N, C-alpha and C positions, 0 to 999 in steps of 0.2 A: 697765170691769167691776170691781165690788167684789171684794175678795179672797175673801170668803165664797162668792160665786157662782163664782169661778174654781176654788176648791177643790172645790166641789160638782160642777161640770161635769167635772172631770178625776179625781175620786177613784177611780173604778173602774179607769181606765187606770193610775194609779199603783200600785194594788194588784196589777194584773197585772205591772207592772214588778218589784215586790217578790217575787212568786212566781217570776219568771224569774231573779232575782238569787240567791235563796236555794235554788234547786234544786227547788222544789215544782212547777214547770211547765217542762218541757223545751223549749228553743228552739234552733234551729240558728243558726250564726253570722250568716246573712243576716237572720233575724228579729231577732236581738239588735242588729244594726247599725241596723235600722229603728227599733227601740225607742229606741236611743241618739239618733237624729236627732230623734225626737218629744220625748224628754226634754230635749234641748238647746233645742228651740223653747220648751217650757214654762218652762225655766229662764231663758232670755233675756227672756221676757215678764214673769216674776216679778221679775227683777232690775231691769227698767225701771219697773214700776208699784208694786212692793212691796219696795223695796230693803233695808229693815231688818227684814223679817218672818221668822218661823221657816220659812215656806214656802220661801224661797230656800235656807236651810240644808238643809232636807229634800231639795229637788230636786237641790241640788249634790251631796249625799251619794249619792243614787240614780244620778245621771249618772256619778259616779266609779266606783261599783260596777259599772254596766253596761259601762263602758269596759274595766274589768279583766276582766269576764266574757268580753268579746269576745276579748281576748288569750289567755284560757285555752282557748277553744274554737276558735280559728282553725284551719282545716284545714291551712294552709300555715305554721304556726308553725315557725320555724327553730331557735330556741334559747331554751328556757324560762328557763334561768339568766340569760341576757343580758337578756331581757325583764323579768325580775324587778327588776334594778337599773336598767335603762334607762327603764322606763315605770311599772311597778306601784308601786314604792316612792316615786318622785318624786310621783306623783299622791296617794298617801296623805300624804306630807309636806306637800303643798299643802293638802289637806283639813284636816289637823290642825295647820296652821302656828301657830295661837295657842298651842298647848301647847309648841311649841318656843320661842316668845317668852317664855312663863312660865318655862320652865326656864333660859333665858339670863339673864333678869332676876334670878332667884333665885341663879344662879351668881355673878354679879358682886356681888350684895348679900352673900352669905354669905362669899365670898372677902374682901370688904372687912371683914366682921366678924372674920375671922381675923387680918387685918392689924392692925386697931385693938386687938383683944384682946392680941396679941403685943407691941404697942407699949406699952400701959399696964399690962400684968401680966407681970412678969419670969418668973413661973413657968408661964405659959400654954404656951410652946413646949415645955418639958420635960413638961408635963402631957399634951399632945396627941401629941408625937413620941416621948417616952420618954427617960429619962436616958442610957441606953446609946447611943442613936443620936445625941443631942446631943453627948455627950462625944467620941464617935468623930469626928463631923464637925468639932468644934472642933480636934481633934488634926490632922485632915487639912488644915484651913485653915492651921494653924501650919506645916505642911510644904509649903504652897504649892499644894496640889491639893484644893480643896473638893469636887470631884466624884470623888474616889478610890473612894468606895463603889461606883461603877459599874464599877470595874476588877476587882472581886473575882470569882472563879470563871471558868469557861471561857465562850467566846462562846455555844456551843450550850446549855450548861447554864443560863446566864443567860436566854437567849431562851425556853427552855421554861418555866422557873420563873416568870419575869416574865409571860409570856403567860397561863399558867394563872391566876395571881393576878388579872390584869386582867380576864380573862373572868369570874372569880368575882365580882369587884366589880361589873362591868357587869350580870351576871345578877341580882344582888341588887337593884341600882337598879331593874331592870325588874320582877322577880317580886313584890317587896314592894309594888308598886303595887296589888296586889289588896286591900290594906287601905285602900281609899279614897284611894290616892295618898300617904297619910301615911308609909307604910313607905319609899317611894321618897325622899321628902323627908328622912327621918331619915338614910338611908345617904348621900344626896347632901350633907346638911349636914356630916356627919363629914368627908367627903373635901374639901369646899370649905374648911372651917375649917382643915384640915390644910395645904392648899395655900397659903392666905393666910399662916398662921403660918410655914410653911416658907420662903416667899419673903422675908418680912420678916426672918426670922432671918439669912439671907444678906446682906440689905441692911444690917442692924445690924452685921454683922461686916466690912462693906466689900468684899464679894466678890459683889455683886449681879449684875454683868454676867457674871462667870464662871459663876454658877449658871444664869443665863438661857441662855447658850450651851450648857450641858450639859443641863439639865432639859427645855428646850422642843424639843430635837431630836426626842425621842420624845413629849414632853408635848402637843404641838399636836394630834396625832391621839388620844392616849390620853385627855386631859381632854375634848376635844370629843366623843368617842364617849360618855363618861360622861354628858355633858349630854343627848345625844340619847337614851340609854338611860333616863335619868330622865324625859324627856318622854314616852317610850313607857309608862313606869310611870304617869304622870299620866293618859294616855289610857285605860289599863286601869282605873284607879280611877274616872275620870269615867264610864266605861260602866256602872259599877255604881250610882254615886250619881245620875247624870242620864240616865235611859233615853230621855228625850224622847218621841217618838211610838211607841216600841217597848215591848214587855214587857221587864221587867228582865232576864230570862234571854236573850232575843234580843239585847238591847243588849249584854250581857256577851259573847255569842258573837261579835258583830261587833267589839266593842272588843278582845277578845283576839286575834282573827284579824289585825286590822289593826295593832295595836300590836306583835304578835309579829313581823310582817314588818319593821316598822321596826327592831325590836331586832336581827333577823337581819342587816339591812343594815350594822350597825356592826361585825360580826365581822371582816371583812377589814381594817378600819382598826385595830381593837384588836390583831390579829395583826401588822400592819405596825408598829405602835408597839412591840410586844414585840421585833420583829426589830431595829428601830433602837436600842432601849435595850440589847439584848444585844450588838450588833455595832458600832454607830457611836458611841453616847454616850460610851463609855469612852475614846474618842480625842479628845473635844472639847477637852481642855486643850491638845492639840498642834495643833489645827486653826487655820488662819488665820481671822480674824474673818469674812471674806467667805464662806467655805465653810460655817461653822456657821450664819450668818445666812441663806444661800441655802437650806439644808436646812430650817430652821425655816419660812421664808416659803413654800417650795414645798409642804411637807406641810400647812401651815395653809391655803394657797390651794386645794389639791385638795379637802380635806374641807369647807371653807367653801362652795366652789362647788357641790359635790354636794348639800349639805343646805339651803343658804340661797338659791341662785340657780337652779340647774337645775330644781327643782320648778316654778318660775314659767314657765320656758321650755317644759316639757312640758305644763303646763296650758294655756298660750296656744296651743300647737300642737294639742292635742286639741279645744279649743273652736272652733277655726277649721276643723275638718274638715267 
């Protein structure tokens, strides 16, 4: 069957799906489950015969939305909070996986820009980090503790202050996506350049490994979360710029709802990073190498698995139902 004929044959049914998804036609959970099965059949057919067409993208989006609708209206739903992280967010991450890819490519590119800039411009580090911070850090390096800045203040006070700041940065990375994604990129660029320059500065001073042991105890989750929040900002911006088959306002509503859920999923990781920075990082200089390395690897492994691996597992599970 030609794609045009396939679309014409199923157009009315897909419109019914849209009405069910967006609340304009009430369906009970059993009816939604039936719609989901039909949608998966259409999606499988389209993937087989029109693998690179926009029809596949459209049907994949509808199937994902219907699945989420089922979980929202299940009579026997046990834990809405658990389902949000266990199923809803992973399916959205799979659906928008290309935006995560864009964010990670930009992250590595802009961090590299920060490294190169710091290497070839002696004033760049002071320009981006500030004279006060650079001078303080140089003094700490001379004293043998380049991570001494993390030892200032109380554990509790540091945890609260750091977490609030990290939440603020992450919120800006996301919300500024409303400016076509450019606002997210701008905030992201600032932080990535800073990170690249920051790490090169320690490398230049000969304390790179000590800085890694300290910074990345909390940085694995903190920086990773910022990348995901930026991806959510890109999704928000793309919903305005590229509405596809939807009206621009409906596209924005869908984009905002889905991207906001992805943004919310980063909050536990951002808070965890604040806890680690406030309570653990300050002791990194006294830790054995194996312990600091273990903390870095375990935190990086947890957040990497959730955002990069688990979505594919959930998607595979739902498509096999």
